N, C-alpha and C positions, 0 to 999 in steps of 0.2 A: 359212646362208649369209648376208652382206650383200647389200644392195639396190643397188645399184647407182645413187649421186648423179645426179639425172638436172643435164647441165649444158649443152644445146638439145632446144629446143622448136620446133617451129613447128604454127604451125596455122590450119589456109583453113575460115574458117567462113563466104564468101565465100554474102553474100543466102540466111540464116538463119532473118531476122528475131530474133534472140536479141534486140534492146534494150537499153535500163536494167540491169535484170537480170541480164539474160548478162554484159555488159561487167565489173557488181560481181564474181559469178563472177568474169569471169576475174579479178581485181587482185589474188586473193587470190595468186595466182602470185607476189606481192611476196614471199612465204613460203617463197620455197624455197632456199634454203639455197645453194644449186650453180649457181645457174641462172644461166648466162655470159652464154646466148645466145638471145632470142625475138623468136619473128617470129609475128604475127598477124595478118591478112588479115579486118577487118572491112566488109567490102565493102555498104552494098548493106546494116543489118540496125535500123536504122531508132532511133538509138542520138543520144540526147538530149544537153543538159549533163551532166545527173547520172552516166551511163556517163562522156562523159569526165572528170570526177569525178574516180572511181572508177578509171579505166584511170590515169591522173597517180600515185597514189598505189605504181606499180608505180619510182617515181626512188625509192620507199625498199627494193627488193629488195638486201640484200647483198653479193652478188655479178657480179648485170649490168651487162654491158660494151655490149652492142650487145641495141640495142632500134629494131624493125619496126613499127607499130602503120598495115596503111591504113584511116585509116578513112574512105575516097572516100564518097558516096551517102549518107550521114547525115543526120542535121537536127543537128547542134552549132552553137549559136549561141557568142556573144563571151566569155558564162563560161567555158563547156567550153575554150576556145580558152584562155583566161586560165588555166584550170587545167593544159592538157596542158605551159603553157608553165613553171610550176614542176619539169616535167623537169630545166630547169637544175638544180634543185639536187642534182642524185640528185651522190654519189661518187662512186659507181662507173662509170659511161657516160660509154662514150670514142665509141661510133658510133650514133647518130638516124638513121634513118629516119620521116617523119608525111607522109604522104600526106589530106592536107585535102580534098582539093577537091571541087566538090560538094552542098559544104555548108550553113549560111547565113551565115558568118562578115564580120564587117565589120571597117570602120578600123580600130575600135576590139581586137581581137580581133587582127589583125594585128600589130597594131602589140606585143602584149604575148609572139607569136609569135616577133617579131623580138630580142627579149634571150636568146631560143634563144645568141646568136651570142655569146657574155654569156660563159655557162657555164662555168666552170675547168675540169671533169674533159676536157670532148667534145672529141676529133680532126676524128670525121666529122659533120658534121649535111648532114640531106639533109630543104627541107620546102617536100611540092610546095599548091600552095594554086591 
């Protein structure tokens, strides 16, 4: 029997201290060929710039149309914000929700995130800083 292809995935990993290593592991979801909708709640997980950079790799998921990343209350700084801003380069992403409140993002990171508004494929952007 053929295994059904994963199209929607919702993960709530709030306050599990997965850190950057866990974020790197989750970034492998970019290789799921049929994944169209992904929601990951990573609030309060000690994720830093390296983890944010890994998660930005989700832009390469071939079928991903809707992405929600709740990264509230981590330790992401400007470098991580710059990396997450590259989600604008996804050719398939139509809806993006990013919660980055209660991190350590300053002006430079906010400027980078503001470029998400120029993403050619995005129809809906919800950015919480």
